[in-house]
KEBA-365198 format. One record per atom (N, C-alpha, C): residue in one letter; x, y, z. Coordinates in steps of 0.2 Angstrom, whole numbers, plus 5000, padded with zeros to 4 digits. Atoms other than C-alpha are relative to their C-alpha. Last residue first. Example, Ala and Ser with C-alpha at 12.3 -4.5 7.8 and 13.67 -1.06 7.14 Angstrom:
! residues 2
S499649944999
S506849955036
S499650055003
A500449945000
A506249785039
A500450065000
This chain:
! residues 587
S499550005004
S515648565034
S500549965004
V499649964996
V514048515049
V500649994992
A499550045004
A512548525041
A500750005004
F499950044995
F511148635053
F500949964996
Q500049964997
Q510448715041
Q500650015006
S499649965003
S510448605028
S500250065003
N499450034997
N509948475041
N500450044992
Y499850004994
Y508348555043
Y501049985000
L499949944997
L508048585028
L500350045003
Q499449955003
Q508248445020
Q500250075003
A499550035001
A507148365034
A500750014998
Y499749964992
Y505948465034
Y500449965001
F500349945001
F505448395013
F500450035009
G500449965008
G505548235017
G500350035002
G499749995005
G506548115032
G499950024992
Q500250055006
Q505048025040
Q500650034994
A500150075003
A505948035055
A499849994995
L499450035002
L506248215053
L500049925001
L499749985004
L504648245054
L500850014995
Q500450035006
Q503948155068
Q500450044993
Q499450075001
Q505448225076
Q499649994994
H499250005002
H504848405075
H500549934997
T499750004995
T503048355076
T500850024997
G499950074996
G501948325059
G500250055007
K500449984994
K501148395045
K500249945005
E499850064995
E502248385028
E499750045005
V499550065003
V501948465010
V499949965005
V499650034994
V500648615013
V500249934998
H500250054996
H500348694998
H500349955006
G500849974998
G500748864992
G499749935002
E500649965007
E502248834981
E499449985002
K499750015007
K503148724996
K499450014994
M500449975008
M502448735014
M500350014994
V499649995003
V502848625030
V499650014995
L500350035005
L501748645042
L500750034997
I499549965007
I502548615059
I499549974994
V500050035009
V501248545073
V500550064996
D500650055002
D501348575092
D500049964993
A500649975001
A502948695093
A499849934999
E500450024996
E504448645103
E499350014998
Q500050105001
Q505648615087
Q499449995007
I500950034998
I505048805082
I500149945001
T500249964993
T506848915087
T499049974997
S499850014990
S508048805079
S499450045004
L500250044998
L507248815062
L500049965008
R499650025000
R507548985058
R499949965005
H499650055004
H506549015045
H500649955004
A499150005001
A505049045054
A500749984995
V499449975007
V503449105054
V500649995002
I499349955000
I502549055073
I500349984992
F499950005006
F500449045073
F500950044998
S499449985003
S500249025092
S500049984991
T500150075007
T498248965101
T500750054995
R500249925009
R498549075116
R500349934997
G500649994998
G498648955135
G499850044992
K500150074995
K500548965138
K499250024998
M500650095004
M500749045121
M499749995006
M500449965003
M501649225133
M499749954998
D500449974993
D502749105146
D499450044994
A500250115002
A503749005126
A499350055008
F500950055006
F503549195117
F499849965007
A500949955000
A504649295136
A498949964995
E500550034994
E505749125136
E499550045000
Q500250075004
Q506049155113
Q499949975009
I500550015004
I506449315121
I499749974999
R500649974996
R507549275134
R499450054993
L500350054995
L508449175120
L499750025005
E500750055003
E508349315105
E499849965006
T500649984999
T509249425118
T499349964995
R500050004993
R510949325117
R499150025004
T500150074998
T510549285099
T500050025003
D499450085000
D510649455093
D499649965003
I500049994990
I508749545090
I500949924998
S499949975001
S507949555069
S500850055009
S499649985004
S507349415065
S500550055000
T498950004996
T506649395083
T500449994995
A500149914994
A504649435076
A500750005002
E499549955002
E504849315060
E500350035006
D499750015007
D503249315057
D500750035001
L499350015001
L502549265076
L500250004992
I499450055008
I500549255075
I500750075002
L499549995003
L499549245091
L500449994996
M499850025005
M497949215098
M500650054998
P500450084998
P496849245115
P500649974996
P500550005003
P497749435114
P499649935002
L500050054997
L499149495127
L499349964997
C500850015003
C498849675124
C499849905002
L500449984998
L500249715133
L499549995000
M500350014992
M501249595127
M499650035005
V500450044998
V501049655109
V499949955008
R500949965003
R501549835109
R499649915001
A500249984994
A503049755120
A499550024998
I500350074998
I503649625101
I499850045011
C500550055002
C503449805094
C499949945003
L500649964998
L504549905104
L499449964997
L500150034994
L505749735103
L499350065003
Q500150085002
Q505849735083
Q499550005010
K500650025001
K506249935085
K499749915000
Q500349954995
Q507649915096
Q499249994999
G500150044994
G508149775085
G499750045005
Q500650095001
Q508049865069
Q500149965009
S500050025004
S508950035077
S499649935000
L499850074996
L508350185086
L500349944995
S499050015001
S508950345074
S499849945003
G499549985003
G506950365068
G500749965000
G499450014997
G505850255073
G500550035001
D499650065001
D504750235059
D500550005002
E500250045002
E504350405061
E500349954998
G500449975006
G505150505072
G499749944996
I499750005004
I505250465091
I499750034992
V500850015005
V504750555109
V500449994989
T499349975003
T505650495124
T499550024992
Q500349965006
Q504350505135
Q500150014993
Y500649985003
Y504750335140
Y499650044995
G500250074997
G506550395145
G499449974996
Q500449984997
Q506750565143
Q499749915002
P500149935001
P508450555134
P499549995005
M500449945002
M508250345134
M500250085002
R499549975002
R509250235145
R500250064995
K500049944992
K507550205152
K500750024997
I500349944999
I507250125135
I500250055006
F499649935002
F508850035134
F499450065000
S499650005001
S508349915148
S500350074995
H499949944997
H506449925146
H500850055004
A499949945004
A506449835130
A500050045005
H499750004999
H506649635137
H500350074996
A499349995007
A505249605129
A500650014999
K500250095004
K504349545146
K500650014996
K499650054998
K505149715153
K500049924998
A499549985000
A504249825141
A500649965003
A500250005007
A502549755144
A500849974997
E500050065001
E502849785164
E500149954994
E499450014997
E503349985159
E500149895001
I499749965005
I501649995149
I500849965001
E500150045005
E500649925162
E500649994995
E499650084998
E501650035176
E499949914995
Q499550015004
Q501150165162
Q500549935004
T499749964994
T499250135164
T501050014998
A499650034996
A498550075149
A500350045003
Q500649994994
Q496850155141
Q500649975003
P499949954994
P497850175125
P500050045005
K500450004994
K497649975121
K500450095006
G500850055001
G498349925105
G499850005004
Y500349975005
Y499650085103
Y499249964996
A500850004999
A500150065119
A499750004996
I500350094997
I501850025115
I499349995001
N499650065004
N502250155102
N499649975006
E500750015004
E501250285116
E500249954994
A500550004994
A502650265130
A499349974996
I499850064998
I503950265116
I499649985000
T499550024996
T503350435112
T500149925002
G500249974993
G502850505094
G500349965006
A499949924995
A502950485077
A499950005008
K500049954999
K502450285073
K500350075001
L500249944993
L503150125076
L499950074995
W500549955001
W503149985060
W500050025006
T500249965000
T504349835058
T499850105000
D500249915001
D504349725046
D499850045008
Q499449975001
Q504549565052
Q500650054999
L499650015006
L503049545061
L500550005000
V499449995000
V502249525079
V500449994991
M499650015007
M500549515078
M500650034999
G499449975002
G499249485090
G500649984995
F499050055003
F497849395086
F499950065002
N499950074998
N495949415094
N500649994998
Q499749974994
Q495849625091
Q500149915002
R499249995000
R496049555073
R500250025005
L499550055000
L494449465074
L500850015000
S499450064992
S493649595083
S500249934998
K499849974992
K493749725070
K500249955007
R499450005002
R493449605052
R500650045010
T499749925000
T491849585063
T500850004997
V499949954993
V491249395060
V500350094998
Q500849965001
Q490349315044
Q499950035010
R500449945006
R491849305035
R499550045003
T499949925001
T492749225048
T500150064995
N499550015004
N491749075051
N500250075001
Q500249965003
Q491449045069
Q500249994993
G500450005002
G491648875077
G499550034993
D500650014997
D493048945087
D499049974999
V499949984992
V493649005075
V499650005006
W500049994993
W493648945058
W500150035003
I499650014999
I494048965037
I499650015010
A500049934993
A493448945025
A500349985007
G499950024993
G493348865006
G499950035005
S500250025000
S493548984990
S500149985007
N500550005007
N494349124985
N499449965002
V500050075003
V494849175003
V499750004994
D500750045000
D494749345008
D500649954996
Y500350025008
Y496549455010
Y499249955003
F499949935007
F496849565023
F499850004993
R500249945004
R495849455035
R500050064996
M500649934995
M496649405049
M499750044995
L500249994995
L496849225044
L500050065003
L501050044999
L496849245027
L499950015007
N500649965003
N498649375027
N499349965000
I500049974998
I499649255038
I499350044999
V500150034998
V499349105024
V499550065007
T501049995001
T499849225015
T499849965005
T500349954998
T501449235025
T499350054996
K499949994995
K502149075023
K499450075003
G500349985000
G501849035004
G499550025007
C500150084999
C503048954998
C499150045001
G500850005004
G503749124994
G499649944998
T499949955004
T505649085000
T499350034998
P499849945005
P505648935005
P499550054999
G500050045010
G504548805018
G500650075000
V499349995002
V504048855040
V499849974991
I499950005011
I502548875046
I500550024999
A499349965000
A502548835068
A499749974991
V499950035006
V500648795075
V500950044995
R499349965005
R501048805092
R499949984993
Q499850045007
Q499048735100
Q500550084997
G499650024994
G498148825116
G500749994996
P499949944991
P496448805111
P500649995001
E500549994995
E496548665096
E500450055005
V499749974995
V497048695076
V499649995008
S500549994994
S496448615063
S500550015008
L499849994993
L497148635045
L499650005006
E500750044992
E496348585029
E501050015004
M499550024993
M497248665013
M499849985004
G500050064996
G496548644994
G500149985010
E500650045000
E497348764985
E499949925005
I500550064996
I498448884988
I499349984999
F499450004995
F499248964972
F499949975008
P500350054994
P498248954957
P500749995004
V499750064996
V498849094942
V499949975005
A500050045002
A497449164934
A500949945002
P500750045004
P496349224945
P500449944996
N499949985006
N498249314953
N499349944997
Y499649945001
Y498549334971
Y499450004993
S499450005006
S497849144972
S499850085001
F499849935000
F496749064987
F500550054994
R499550015006
R496148894989
R500050075000
V500049955002
V495648845007
V500049994991
D500149995010
D494648675008
D500350074998
E500450065004
E494248685028
E500050034993
L500150035005
L495548775039
L499949954994
K500350085004
K494948765057
K500150044992
V500049965007
V495648895072
V499849934995
A500050035003
A495248855092
A499750024993
G499650015005
G495748975098
G500149954998
Q499650044997
Q494449025113
Q500749974998
V499850055005
V493649155108
V500649965007
Q499950054996
Q492449245123
Q500549944996
T500149994994
T491649365110
T500449935003
L499350024999
L492249395088
L499849995008
E499349954996
E490849535085
E500149915004
K500150014994
K489249455070
K500750055007
A499850044996
A488949515055
A500150025007
G500650054998
G487449595047
G500749945004
S500949994998
S488349715038
S499549945001
D500050084992
D490649665041
D499150054999
P500049984994
P490649775023
P500149935003
T500850044998
T491549715007
T500150005007
I499950105001
I493449775003
I498950005004
P499850034993
P493149954996
P500149945002
E500250054997
E493149964977
E500350015006
Q499750044998
Q494150144973
Q499349915003
D500250055004
D492950274968
D500349935000
I500650014998
I493750394980
I499549954998
L499750034992
L495650374973
L499249965001
E500050055004
E494650414955
E500249955005
F500750054997
F493650564967
F500349944996
V500150024991
V495650604972
V499449964998
R499550054996
R496450604954
R499749965006
A500350035008
A494650714942
A500749925004
A500650034996
A494950834956
A499849924998
S499750044992
S496950844951
S499449985003
A499750055001
A496050854930
A500149975009
L500550075003
L494850964938
L500249955001
A500350024990
A495851114950
A499649914997
N499250054995
N497051094933
N499649975005
Q499650055003
Q495651154922
Q500549935003
L500450055000
L494751274934
L500249914996
E499850064991
E496551344936
E499349975000
T499550065001
T496251354914
T500349985008
V499850065005
V494751434915
V500349945002
V500550024995
V495151574929
V499749914999
G499550034995
G496551634918
G499349935006
S499650055006
S495051644904
S500550005003
I500250044999
I493851724919
I500649964996
E500050034993
E495051854925
E499649934997
N499350024999
N495451914904
N500149965008
F500150055004
F493551904902
F500549965002
P500350064998
P493352014918
P499949954995
K499750004995
K494152164911
K500049915003
T499750075005
T493252174894
T500349985006
Y500450025003
Y491552254903
Y500749935000
Q500550084997
Q492552334915
Q500149964996
N499250044996
N493752434900
N499849965008
A499850025005
A491952484891
A500849935003
Y500350034999
Y491352554906
Y499749944995
S500150024992
S492452664910
S499549964999
L499650005000
L492152724890
L500449945009
F499950045005
F490452744891
F500949945001
S499950084998
S490752834906
S499949944996
T499649994993
T491752974900
T499849905000
L499650045004
L490552964883
L500449975005
Q500150095002
Q489252994895
Q500349954998
G499950004992
G490453144903
G499449934998
V499450014994
V490553214888
V500249965007
T499649954996
T488853194881
T500649995002
L499850024992
L488053064871
L500550085000
F500250064996
F487053074856
F500349985006
G500350014994
G487753244850
G499449965002
R500449975002
R488753224834
R499349995006
I499949935003
I490353244841
I499250024996
A500049944996
A489553144856
A500350054995
G500849994998
G488952974844
G500350075005
F500250015007
F490952964834
F499250045004
A499849925006
A491653004848
A499749994996
S500249944995
S490652844857
S500050084998
A500949985001
A490852734841
A499650055004
A500449965007
A492552774841
A499450015000
G499749925001
G492752724858
G500150034994
V500449954993
V491752564859
V500350084999
C500749995004
C492752514842
C499550025006
A500049915006
A494352564853
A499649994996
Y499649944996
Y493952444868
Y499850064993
V500749984997
V493052304858
V500150075002
M500349995008
M494952274848
M499350035003
S499849955002
S495652284865
S499850054993
N500349934999
N494552164871
N500350044998
V500950005002
V495252054857
V499550055001
F499949975008
F497052074861
F499350014997
R499849945000
R496752034881
R500050034991
T500750004996
T495751874877
T500050104997
A500550015005
A497451834866
A499450055001
P500049945004
P498551894880
P499949994992
N500149914998
N497751824893
N500250034996
T500749985002
T497451634884
T500050085000
V500449985007
V499051624878
V499450035002
S499849925001
S499751604897
S500150014994
S500449954993
S498451444902
S500550084996
F500949995003
F499151364883
F500050065004
F499749995006
F501351384889
F499150024996
T500049944999
T500851344906
T499850034996
A500649984996
A500351164901
A499750085002
K500550005007
K501351134887
K499250035008
L499649965004
L502951194902
L499550014992
S500349934996
S501951084915
S500150064995
Y500950045004
Y501950904900
Y499950115006
A500749985006
A503550964901
A499350004998
A499949975007
A504450974913
A499450014996
L500049954996
L503650834921
L500150064998
R500550025005
R504350714906
R499550095005
G500149975004
G505850784913
G499450014996
N500049924997
N505550754932
N500150034993
I500450004998
I505250554925
I499850105001
E500450045006
E506650544915
E499350025003
E499949935005
E507850664927
E499449964996
F500549945000
F506950544941
F500250064997
Q500849985000
Q507550384933
Q499750045001
E500450045006
E509050414928
E499150005000
Q499849955004
Q509650484945
Q499650004992
A500649984997
A509050294954
A499950104995
K500550045005
K510150214939
K499450075006
D499949985008
D511750334945
D499349994995
Q500049914999
Q511350334965
Q499650004993
Y500550035003
Y510950124964
Y500050074998
H500049945000
H512450104973
H499950044994
F500350045005
F511749924980
F500850084994
A499550084997
A512450014997
A500149964992
K499149955003
K512150214991
K500249915003
V500049945006
V510150144986
V500949994998
V499950035005
V510050025001
V500350024993
K499650024998
K510350155014
K500249944996
L499149974999
L509250255006
L500449964999
G499450075003
G507950135003
G500450045000
G499950034992
G506450255014
G500349954997
L499849964990
L507150415005
L499649965002
M499349984997
M507250324986
M500150015006
E499750045000
E505550274987
E500950005003
D500550044992
D504650414993
D500349955000
I499449984995
I505750524979
I500049935008
L499450034999
L504850384966
L500550025006
S500150085000
S503250394972
S500850005001
T500149994994
T503150584973
T500249945002
L499249984999
L503950584955
L499749995010
Q499650035002
Q502350474949
Q500850025004
G500550064995
G501250584957
G500349965001
R499749974992
R502150734950
R499749935003
T499150005000
T501850634933
T500350045005
E499950045003
E499750614933
E500950005005
S500450034995
S499450774940
S500449955003
Q499250014997
Q500650824923
Q499949975007
H499550075001
H499650704911
H500650075009
R500150114999
R498050784917
R500549975001
F499950004993
F498850964916
F499649925000
M499450004998
M498950934900
M500350005005
T499550075001
T497550854895
T500550035003
Y499950054997
Y496450994902
Y500549964999
T499649974992
T497551144895
T499649945001
R499450025002
R496851104875
R500549995007
K500250075001
K494851114878
K501149984998
A500150004997
A495451294887
A500149925001
I499450054996
I496351344871
I499949975006
F499750065005
F494951344860
F500550015007
N500150074998
N493751394874
N500349964997
A499850044994
A494751554878
A499849935001
V499350014997
V494951584860
V499949975005
V499750055004
V492951574857
V500850005001
L500350104999
L492351644870
L500249964995
S499750034992
S493351804869
S499849945000
L498950024999
L493051824852
L500149995005
P499950035001
P491051824857
P500649964997
T499950014996
T491052004862
T500349945001
L499350035001
L491252064844
L499849975008
V500250045006
V489252084844
V500949964999
V500050045000
V488952154862
V500249954993
V499650004993
V490052294864
V500149904997
V499350005003
V489452354845
V500349965006
L500150065005
L487652314852
L500649984997
T500150094997
T488152424867
T499749954998
I499349975001
I488452604853
I500149885006
L499850045004
L486752524849
L500550045001
P500050055001
P485852534866
P500649994992
H499849975006
H486752704875
H499849934996
I499749975004
I486752734892
I499450054991
S500149944995
S485652634901
S500050094993
L500549995006
L486252484887
L499450085005
M499749965006
M487952534895
M499249994997
F500249925000
F486852504913
F500650034994
L500849954998
L486152334908
L500350075001
L500349985005
L487852274898
L499250055003
T499749965006
T488952324913
T499550024995
G500149934996
G488152214926
G500150054995
L500749965002
L488152064913
L499650055003
I500150005006
I489952084913
I499050025000
T499949935004
T490052124929
T500050024995
T500549944996
T488951974937
T500450094999
I500849985006
I489951864924
I499750065003
G500149995008
G491551924933
G499450004996
T500049925000
T491051944953
T500250014990
F500849964996
F490351754952
F500150084997
L500650045002
L491851664943
L499550054999
Q500049935003
Q493351804953
Q499349974994
T499649955000
T493251714970
T499750054992
F500549954996
F492251574970
F500150064996
G500950015000
G493151504956
G499750065001
L500049925004
L494951584962
L499450004994
L500149914997
L494351494978
L500350044994
L500549995002
L494151324965
L499750095003
G500449995002
G495651334960
G499449994998
E499749935000
E496751344975
E499550004990
S500349944996
S495651204982
S500450064994
F500750005001
F496051074969
F499450085005
Q499849975007
Q498251104968
Q499050034998
D499349945001
D498051064986
D499550084994
I500849964996
I496850914983
I500150095001
D500449975005
D498150884970
D499350025003
T499749995004
T499650864983
T499450064995
I499749935000
I498850814996
I500250034996
I500149994996
I497750654993
I500550075004
R500549994999
R498550604978
R499650055006
S500149965007
S500150634980
S499250035000
V499949954998
V499950514996
V500050104997
I500449994994
I499250404985
I499950075004
D500549985001
D500550414974
D499250005002
G500049925001
G501850414983
G499650024996
S500249954994
S501250244991
S500050085001
P499749984997
P501250144974
P499850075005
H499749955000
H499850054972
H500350025002
S499850005006
S499949854968
S499950105002
D499450035003
D500149824988
D500050014993
L499449964996
L498749974995
L500849954992
Y499949965002
Y497549894982
Y500450055000
S499949985008
S497749734988
S500350064994
V499050004999
V497749765005
V500050014993
P499750074999
P495649805000
P500850015002
L500150045004
L495249995004
L500349945004
V500650035001
V494350065019
V500149944991
E500750064997
E495350155027
E499949934997
L499050034999
L496150245011
L499949935006
H500150075002
H493850285013
H501049964999
N500250024999
N494450405027
N499649924994
F499550054996
F495950485018
F499349935004
A499350045004
A494950525002
A500149955006
K500050085002
K493550555013
K500449994997
T500450024993
T494250695026
T499749934993
R499350074998
R495350745009
R499449965005
I499850045008
I493450805000
I500649955003
D500550064999
D492850865019
D500149964997
K499850054994
K494450965021
K499349945000
V499350055002
V494251055002
V500049935004
V500050055006
V492551075003
V500849985002
K500550025000
K492751185019
K499949934998
Y499750094990
Y494151235016
Y499749965001
T499350045002
T493151324998
T500449955002
V500350065003
V491951385009
V500449944997
L500350044994
L492651475023
L499649924994
N499350034997
N493851565008
N499849915003
N499750035005
N492351614998
N500649975003
I500850065000
I491251685013
I500549944995
H500250034990
H492951785020
H499549944998
N499350025000
N493151844999
N500349975006
M499850065005
M491551904999
M500649974999
L500750074996
L491651975018
L499849954992
W499650064991
W493152065012
W499649945000
Q499350055005
Q492252114992
Q500349985007
A500350025003
A490752215003
A500449944997
A500350064994
A491652285013
A499849954996
A499650054997
A492852364998
A499849975005
T499850065006
T491152414987
T500749965005
A500350085000
A490552485004
A500149964996
L499850024992
L492152605007
L499449924998
T499450044999
T492052644987
T499949945007
I499950105004
I490452684986
I500349965001
L500450035000
L490652835000
L499749924998
A499450034993
A492152904992
A499449955007
I499850055003
I491052914977
I500449985005
T500650045002
T489252994985
T501049934998
L500150004993
L490753124993
L499649925001
L499350045001
L491453124973
L499950005010
V499850075005
V489653184968
V500849965004
T500750064999
T489053264982
T500149964998
K500250024992
K490453394981
K499649964999
L499550045001
L490353384962
L500249975004
G500250075004
G488653454964
G500549984999
A500950044994
A489153594976
A499849954997
F499450034995
F490953644965
F499349985005
D500550024994
D489553674950
D500349945004
V499950084997
V491053694936
V499550045010
K500650025003
K490853864924
K500049925002
G500649994999
G492153974927
G499549974999
P499649954995
P493453874916
P499550065003
G499749945002
G492253754908
G500150055006
L500450015007
L490853604908
L500550074997
I499449954999
I491253554926
I500050014992
L500249954993
L489653474932
L500750034997
D500549975001
D489653334915
D500050105004
V499649985005
V491353264921
V499550074999
G499549994998
G490553234938
G500150064993
R500349954998
R489053144930
R500650085001
G500649995007
G490053044920
G499850075002
T499549955002
T491153014936
T499650044994
L499949944998
L489552954944
L500450064998
I500449945001
I488952864929
I500150065005
P499949975006
P490652774931
P499550074999
V499849955000
V490252754950
V500250034993
Y500449924998
Y488852654949
Y500750044997
L500449995004
L489752494942
L499650075000
T499349985004
T490752474956
T499750034993
L499749974999
L489152464967
L500450044996
A500649944998
A488152364959
A500550075001
V499950025005
V489752214955
V499650094996
T499549955003
T489852254973
T500250014994
V500049904998
V488352224977
V500750024996
G500349935007
G488052084962
G500050085006
A499849995006
A489551994972
A499750034995
L499349944999
L488852014989
L500750004993
V500649935000
V487151924983
V500550065001
V500349955011
V488351794971
V499650065005
S499749985003
S489451754990
S499650034992
A499549914997
A487951755003
A500550014995
A500849995002
A487051584989
A500250115001
V500349965005
V488451534989
V499850054999
G499749965002
G488751525008
G500150024991
W500149904995
W487151495013
W500450014995
A500749955004
A487151334997
A500350065004
Y499749935001
Y488651245008
Y499850064997
Q500350004993
Q487851075008
Q500150075003
K500649994997
K487851084990
K499850025004
I499949914999
I489751124986
I499450015005
Y500149994988
Y489950924991
Y499950085001
S500350074990
S488850854979
S500250055004
L500449995000
L489651004965
L499350005006
I499849964997
I491250934964
I499450055004
R500150034991
R490450774962
R500150065002
K500550034997
K489650844946
K500249995007
I500149954999
I491050934940
I499450035003
T499649984996
T491950774940
T499750085003
A499850034997
A490650714929
A500450015006
K500849994996
K490350854919
K500149965004
N500049934997
N492350854915
N499550005003
E499650024996
E492250634910
E500450115005
E500350024996
E491050664899
E500550025006
K500649964997
K491950824893
K499749955004
T499649924997
T493750754891
T499250004999
L500150034993
L492750594884
L500550045007
K500750024998
K492150674870
K500249985006
N500549945001
N493750744863
N499549995005
A499549974994
A494750584867
A499850055005
K500150004995
K493450534852
K500050015008
A500749995003
A493550694840
A499749965008
M500449944994
M495350644843
M499350035003
């Protein structure tokens, strides 16, 4: 247990240090906030002195100094207005600094997300990543704002109150100082137990977000396979854990305030008794006694506020730690010193390529391939044989473990990823469309395209007719991932996107899998025109679509087991012939 606490302390220190590095650039705001906090507290604490003077000006019936009392009341009114103005300005600056820091951290997290390797995104639920960037940063901002708003004023109030009390009577002030550590001990005891609960709460909230995101994304599949009950069980289990952690975190945090209030009431009672004794013995005037009791009350209040802030800060630190954990993930190898890949002809060569997702389980070993500019290469094989993996390696979504991939004689690891990917046009089986107009989706890879170019690309992809039937045609706004469009319509828009860019190399991964047979035949004609003079890699399960390919690679368990044209492979009577015959066998 001691070891766990030690790790938590180290984690807290590291997280605080990171937060301070973000706050550092807004030091002017922090300095201004501290000054304004000092002004606010000084003015607030001066009021009890004036109140005491006012009380001493009321000596008894017929013995009231109205002129002096008027001056005191006017001064209190002016000080109250000045305090309100200073407090408003301080809160405004605190908000400004907090949300600028939060903006910087969220921007850093999102930018880092874009340079994370695909392997990280493949192995982490998207819902948890979204939770870190949205929910955890929001939780952090709330804690940070409370820290700025109440921590400065709380600490300044404590110090200022002590100074004012010392100026009235040092001995009674000593009573306060002696009893004060009780509040700190109670707050510290509870704070140690809240961090762990808040950390568990943040992690479980991320798991719940992941589950909801997963269920919503595949709701039709969930219903089709009657998975609702199982999904409900999973939801209730995670939600139950979240409720338990939240309850414990809230319980510990809620204990803080009443516990410190109890200690503070003890302090107030002791100060009241000591002050009353001093007034009876003549050490204090009645006005000074009034001031002292007011200070004792103001002195204890910040401890309640700070104890609440400490709880919120524990939550903020737990949330910030999760965000920093994302930011600290190893990014992809930078393109430092890499060349731009320009004027590509399309010669591609794979030389002794070896790759495995898991180092302990070999996958692609010693793969060799040489493709001339303009050749059409089809990759076929059973599910899981490595077809999509080859595409991932060509696009450098993953880097080879050994060997090399060459494009026009240049090692792809020595050219920038951006220039490499700009020279590939890719249509995948899984469609992706962003929320926006249809025109914006088609022009995703070429934002400067004219309306005429967009429409021409849509016509080549046989998407123009259905687009014109939409309410606003090309300006129709579609929702995330295509909204109400059919899967085939989404696929046609993705094809039109590539038709618009027409790079020198193409990757078609089951590009017509969601399209009806009649449209597919027309799309295949469009693809044939598009592939003329362009190096093309075609992944296909339906072997009828790749018979015209210049080279067919037959893959099995990560290895190229056969290579040749359609006729050559059929003549060999090997694995390709078995696949082909299984699709066209006559019963």
